[in-house]
C-alpha positions in Angstrom: 25.3 16.8 -176.1 28.6 15.1 -175.2 30.3 16.0 -172.0 33.7 17.6 -172.6 36.3 15.3 -171.1 38.9 17.5 -169.5 40.8 14.4 -168.2 41.6 13.5 -171.8 44.1 16.4 -172.1 44.7 17.4 -168.5 45.0 14.2 -166.4 47.2 16.0 -163.8 44.7 18.7 -163.1 42.9 18.3 -159.7 40.3 21.1 -159.8 37.9 22.4 -162.5 34.9 24.6 -163.0 31.8 23.6 -165.0 28.3 24.6 -165.8 25.4 22.4 -164.5 23.4 21.1 -167.4 21.0 18.9 -165.3 20.5 18.1 -161.7 17.8 15.6 -160.6 17.2 13.2 -157.6 19.1 9.9 -158.0 17.6 6.5 -157.4 20.0 6.2 -154.5 18.5 7.8 -151.4 20.2 11.0 -150.3 21.9 11.6 -153.7 21.6 13.6 -156.9 22.5 12.9 -160.5 24.3 15.8 -162.0 25.4 16.4 -165.6 28.0 19.1 -166.3 29.0 20.6 -169.6 32.5 19.4 -168.9 34.3 17.3 -166.3 37.6 16.2 -164.9 36.0 13.2 -163.3 36.9 10.0 -165.2 33.8 7.7 -165.3 33.7 3.9 -164.8 34.9 2.8 -168.2 37.4 0.5 -169.9 37.6 -1.8 -166.8 38.6 1.0 -164.5 36.6 2.3 -161.5 35.5 6.0 -161.5 37.3 8.9 -159.9 36.5 10.1 -156.4 36.3 13.6 -155.1 33.9 16.5 -154.5 31.5 18.5 -156.6 30.4 21.8 -155.1 31.4 20.6 -151.7 29.5 17.3 -152.0 31.0 13.9 -152.2 31.0 12.2 -155.6 29.7 8.7 -155.1 29.8 7.5 -158.7 30.5 8.6 -162.3 29.0 6.9 -165.3 29.1 7.5 -169.1 26.4 6.6 -171.5 26.6 5.6 -175.2 26.1 9.3 -176.2 29.2 10.1 -174.1 27.2 12.0 -171.6 28.7 11.8 -168.1 26.6 11.6 -165.0 27.9 12.4 -161.5 26.1 10.9 -158.6 26.7 13.1 -155.6 25.7 12.8 -151.9 23.5 15.4 -150.3 24.9 17.5 -147.5 23.8 16.6 -144.0 20.1 17.7 -143.5 20.0 18.9 -147.1 17.0 18.1 -149.2 17.3 17.2 -152.9 15.2 20.3 -153.8 17.5 22.6 -151.9 20.6 21.0 -153.4 19.2 21.3 -157.0 18.4 24.9 -156.4 21.9 25.6 -155.1 23.6 23.9 -157.9 21.5 25.4 -160.7 21.7 28.9 -159.3 25.5 29.0 -159.7 27.1 30.2 -162.9 29.7 27.4 -162.5 30.4 24.8 -159.9 33.8 23.6 -158.7 35.0 20.0 -158.8 37.9 18.6 -156.9 39.6 15.3 -157.8 40.9 12.9 -155.1 44.4 13.1 -156.6 45.9 10.2 -154.6 43.2 7.9 -155.9 43.4 9.2 -159.5 47.2 9.0 -159.6 47.2 5.4 -158.2 44.8 4.4 -161.1 47.1 6.2 -163.6 50.1 4.3 -162.4 48.4 0.9 -162.5 46.6 1.5 -165.8 49.9 2.6 -167.5 51.6 -0.4 -165.9 49.0 -2.7 -167.4 49.6 -1.2 -170.9 53.4 -2.0 -170.6 52.6 -5.6 -169.7 50.0 -6.0 -172.4 52.3 -4.4 -175.0 55.1 -6.8 -174.1 52.8 -9.8 -174.1 51.7 -8.8 -177.6 55.2 -8.3 -179.0 56.8 -11.2 -177.3 54.1 -13.9 -177.7 51.4 -12.5 -179.9 49.0 -12.7 -177.0 46.1 -10.3 -176.6 44.7 -8.6 -173.6 41.2 -10.1 -173.4 40.2 -8.7 -170.0 41.3 -5.9 -167.6 39.9 -4.9 -164.3 41.3 -2.0 -162.2 39.2 -1.8 -159.0 39.9 -0.3 -155.6 41.7 -3.4 -154.4 42.6 -5.6 -157.3 44.2 -5.1 -160.7 43.9 -8.1 -163.1 45.0 -8.7 -166.7 43.7 -11.6 -168.7 45.8 -12.7 -171.7 44.9 -15.0 -174.5 47.6 -17.6 -173.9 49.3 -19.7 -171.3 52.4 -18.3 -169.6 54.9 -20.4 -167.7 56.4 -19.2 -164.4 59.7 -18.4 -166.2 57.9 -16.3 -168.9 56.0 -14.4 -166.2 59.3 -13.6 -164.4 60.9 -12.5 -167.6 57.8 -10.4 -168.4 58.0 -8.6 -165.1 61.7 -7.9 -165.5 61.2 -6.5 -169.0 58.3 -4.3 -167.8 60.4 -2.8 -165.0 63.2 -2.2 -167.5 60.7 0.0 -169.4 60.0 1.9 -166.2 63.7 2.4 -165.6 64.1 3.9 -169.1 61.5 6.5 -168.3 59.8 6.2 -171.7 57.3 8.9 -172.7 53.6 8.1 -172.8 51.4 10.1 -175.1 47.6 10.3 -175.5 46.1 11.7 -178.7 43.2 11.5 -181.2 44.9 10.7 -184.6 43.1 11.6 -187.8 41.2 9.0 -189.7 44.0 8.8 -192.2 46.7 8.3 -189.6 44.6 5.7 -187.8 44.5 3.6 -191.0 48.3 3.4 -190.9 48.6 2.6 -187.1 49.0 -1.0 -185.8 47.3 -0.6 -182.4 45.7 -2.9 -179.9 41.9 -2.8 -179.3 39.5 -5.3 -177.7 36.7 -4.3 -180.0 35.9 -2.5 -183.2 35.8 1.3 -182.7 34.3 4.1 -184.7 34.4 7.9 -184.5 37.2 9.7 -182.7 39.6 7.1 -181.2 42.0 8.0 -178.4 45.4 6.3 -178.8 47.8 5.8 -175.9 51.4 5.2 -177.1 54.3 4.0 -175.0 57.3 4.5 -177.3 58.7 1.2 -178.5 56.4 -0.8 -176.2 52.7 -0.4 -176.9 50.1 1.4 -179.0 46.6 0.9 -177.7 43.1 2.5 -177.9 42.3 3.7 -174.4 40.0 6.2 -172.7 41.7 6.5 -169.3 44.2 9.0 -167.9 47.8 7.8 -167.9 51.1 9.1 -166.4 53.3 11.1 -168.7 56.4 8.9 -168.5 56.9 5.3 -167.4 59.3 6.3 -164.6 56.3 7.6 -162.7 54.9 4.1 -162.4 57.8 3.3 -160.0 57.5 -0.5 -160.1 55.4 -3.3 -161.6 55.0 -6.4 -159.5 53.0 -9.5 -160.6 51.5 -10.8 -157.3 49.5 -13.8 -158.5 48.7 -16.0 -161.5 45.6 -18.1 -162.4 45.8 -20.3 -165.4 42.8 -21.7 -167.3 42.6 -24.0 -170.3 43.7 -21.3 -172.8 44.4 -18.1 -170.9 46.3 -16.7 -168.0 45.1 -14.1 -165.4 47.8 -11.9 -163.9 47.3 -10.1 -160.7 49.5 -7.0 -160.4 50.3 -3.9 -158.4 52.1 -0.7 -159.5 53.4 2.4 -157.9 51.9 3.3 -154.5 49.9 0.1 -154.4 53.1 -1.9 -155.0 54.7 -0.1 -152.1 51.7 -0.8 -149.8 51.8 -4.4 -150.9 55.5 -4.7 -150.1 55.0 -3.0 -146.7 52.2 -5.4 -145.8 54.2 -8.5 -146.8 57.3 -7.2 -145.1 55.3 -6.9 -141.9 54.2 -10.5 -142.3 57.7 -11.6 -143.0 59.1 -9.9 -140.0 56.4 -11.5 -137.8 57.3 -15.0 -139.2 61.0 -14.2 -138.7 60.4 -13.4 -135.0 58.1 -16.4 -134.5 60.6 -18.8 -136.0 63.7 -17.0 -134.6 65.3 -17.1 -138.0 66.6 -14.4 -140.4 64.1 -13.2 -142.9 66.0 -14.9 -145.8 65.7 -18.3 -144.0 62.0 -18.2 -143.0 60.8 -20.4 -145.8 63.2 -23.2 -144.8 62.2 -22.6 -141.1 58.4 -22.9 -141.9 59.0 -26.0 -144.0 60.8 -27.5 -141.0 58.0 -26.6 -138.7 55.4 -28.1 -141.1 57.5 -31.3 -141.0 57.4 -31.3 -137.2 53.7 -30.8 -137.3 53.2 -33.7 -139.7 55.2 -35.9 -137.4 53.4 -34.8 -134.3 50.0 -35.4 -136.0 51.1 -38.9 -137.0 52.3 -39.6 -133.4 49.0 -38.3 -132.1 47.0 -40.5 -134.6 49.0 -43.5 -133.4 48.4 -42.6 -129.8 44.7 -42.3 -130.4 44.6 -45.7 -132.1 46.5 -47.2 -129.1 44.0 -45.6 -126.8 41.0 -47.0 -128.7 42.6 -50.4 -128.8 43.2 -50.4 -125.1 39.6 -49.3 -124.4 38.3 -52.1 -126.8 40.5 -54.6 -125.0 39.0 -53.5 -121.6 35.5 -53.8 -123.0 36.1 -57.2 -124.4 37.6 -58.4 -121.1 34.6 -57.1 -119.2 32.2 -58.9 -121.6 34.2 -62.1 -121.2 33.9 -61.9 -117.4 30.2 -61.1 -117.4 28.4 -64.3 -116.6 25.0 -62.9 -117.6 26.0 -62.7 -121.3 25.1 -65.8 -123.3 27.9 -67.8 -124.9 28.5 -69.0 -128.4 29.5 -72.6 -129.1 33.1 -71.5 -129.0 32.7 -70.0 -125.6 32.9 -66.3 -126.6 30.3 -63.8 -125.4 27.2 -63.5 -127.7 26.7 -59.8 -127.9 24.1 -59.8 -130.7 21.4 -58.7 -128.3 23.5 -56.4 -126.2 24.2 -52.7 -126.5 27.3 -50.7 -125.3 27.5 -47.0 -124.6 30.9 -45.4 -124.2 31.4 -41.9 -122.9 34.7 -40.0 -123.5 35.6 -36.5 -122.3 37.2 -35.5 -125.6 37.5 -37.3 -128.9 37.7 -36.1 -132.5 35.1 -37.3 -135.0 37.4 -39.7 -136.9 38.6 -41.4 -133.8 35.0 -41.5 -132.5 33.8 -43.2 -135.7 36.7 -45.7 -135.6 35.8 -46.6 -132.0 32.1 -47.0 -132.9 32.8 -49.2 -135.9 35.2 -51.4 -133.9 32.6 -51.9 -131.2 30.0 -52.9 -133.8 32.6 -55.4 -135.2 32.7 -57.0 -131.8 29.1 -58.0 -132.4 27.1 -55.6 -130.3 23.5 -54.9 -131.6 24.0 -51.2 -130.9 27.3 -49.4 -130.1 27.4 -45.7 -129.2 30.3 -43.4 -128.6 29.5 -40.1 -126.8 32.2 -37.3 -126.7 31.7 -34.3 -124.4 30.5 -33.6 -120.8 27.4 -33.1 -118.8 27.8 -29.3 -118.9 28.4 -28.6 -122.6 26.5 -31.6 -123.9 27.6 -34.7 -125.9 28.2 -35.4 -129.6 27.4 -39.0 -130.4 27.7 -41.7 -133.1 25.5 -44.8 -132.8 26.0 -47.7 -135.1 24.3 -51.1 -135.6 25.1 -54.2 -137.6 21.7 -56.0 -137.1 19.3 -53.4 -135.8 18.2 -49.8 -136.7 20.3 -47.1 -135.1 17.4 -44.7 -135.5 15.7 -46.5 -132.6 18.1 -45.3 -129.8 18.4 -42.0 -131.6 14.6 -41.7 -131.4 14.7 -42.3 -127.6 17.3 -39.5 -127.2 15.2 -37.1 -129.3 12.0 -38.0 -127.3 13.6 -37.7 -123.9 16.2 -35.0 -124.3 15.3 -33.2 -127.6 18.5 -34.5 -129.1 19.5 -33.3 -132.6 20.6 -35.6 -135.3 19.7 -38.4 -137.6 21.1 -40.8 -140.2 20.6 -44.3 -141.6 19.8 -47.6 -139.9 23.5 -48.4 -140.0 24.6 -45.2 -138.3 23.3 -42.0 -136.8 25.0 -39.0 -135.4 23.8 -36.1 -133.4 24.2 -34.0 -130.2 22.4 -34.1 -126.9 22.3 -31.9 -123.8 21.8 -34.2 -120.9 23.8 -35.9 -118.1 25.6 -39.1 -118.8 23.7 -41.0 -116.1 20.4 -39.9 -117.6 21.4 -40.9 -121.1 22.5 -44.3 -119.8 19.2 -44.8 -118.0 17.2 -43.8 -121.1 19.2 -46.2 -123.3 19.3 -49.1 -120.8 16.2 -50.7 -122.4 17.6 -50.7 -125.9 18.5 -54.3 -126.7 
């Protein structure tokens, strides 16, 4: 037997009485599933989350409707209450009382009615269909069957708010089969049986099961907050009514903070942030250049030391032959890109192995070891065996981390030639 849907005709009611048809333990621990002969609780349906509230003093956790239009309320047990005791209490009462969370319900009404305005306008202006709608606790999205430009979205938003300012009536009714045949109404799927039609005069006619506000003025405002375009559709993110106010307040708080941080009026913050980003870009470029100069200076010093080292064999041109030598460099702080550039430059000097370690004896070292003629896994294996270093790679280059003192690392790698 279908559950009588009080919300269909009395969406502004907040309390109701009903008879318990069935009460059984739910799959969810500490909860019951309750079926009533009638209900004011809107179930999860049509892309909208279910109502919240209380039933016989117990929190309503979920509301679902099946294909037979039977509505099941999942309610939480009271503290220290058994399912058996709760069932006995509910079924012993002639009627139980339900209370709707009105703030939550009204917010959903505002947002769902706002979506109908947008969908109706999209249909009349561009012939686009609403192919997806989701009204959750945090997000409202509308998927439309065509691509919208930024200009069209702005125009759509302005037209939708004009509908709000006109305070147009919104009616919900079950027309007769004869009347339905003459109606041009929106619907995502083929429907049969009694069909509930929501009409916004001159804007939209749509099959819908959810509660709506009585007049568009109650929506307050419609604001499109985001857009995602795909190959052949557009997803709009929107907020209406109280949610729109909360969204504005949150963004206003952020804007005020940016205004204070940039020491600029709110209307100039975008320009100020753009200027700061330009400054950051220039500073990053200066820092990159400084790092390159530092590496070049270190390379020059290493080359000079190699040239002055009489123990290093010489090539025919008199330059040091480093093909059987290794070099290990330790830096207090160095980012990975600079570390990699430094290591590659050392390998280009001709060293058999070149390693750059960044860090300190207390916190450990992150290292890159490269080789042009050997296998970098050889020194990496020594670090793993001696200090349980972590890392790996290919013969040309390995990377890892090691917790050990610089002096101990240098001693361990001294034999690598």
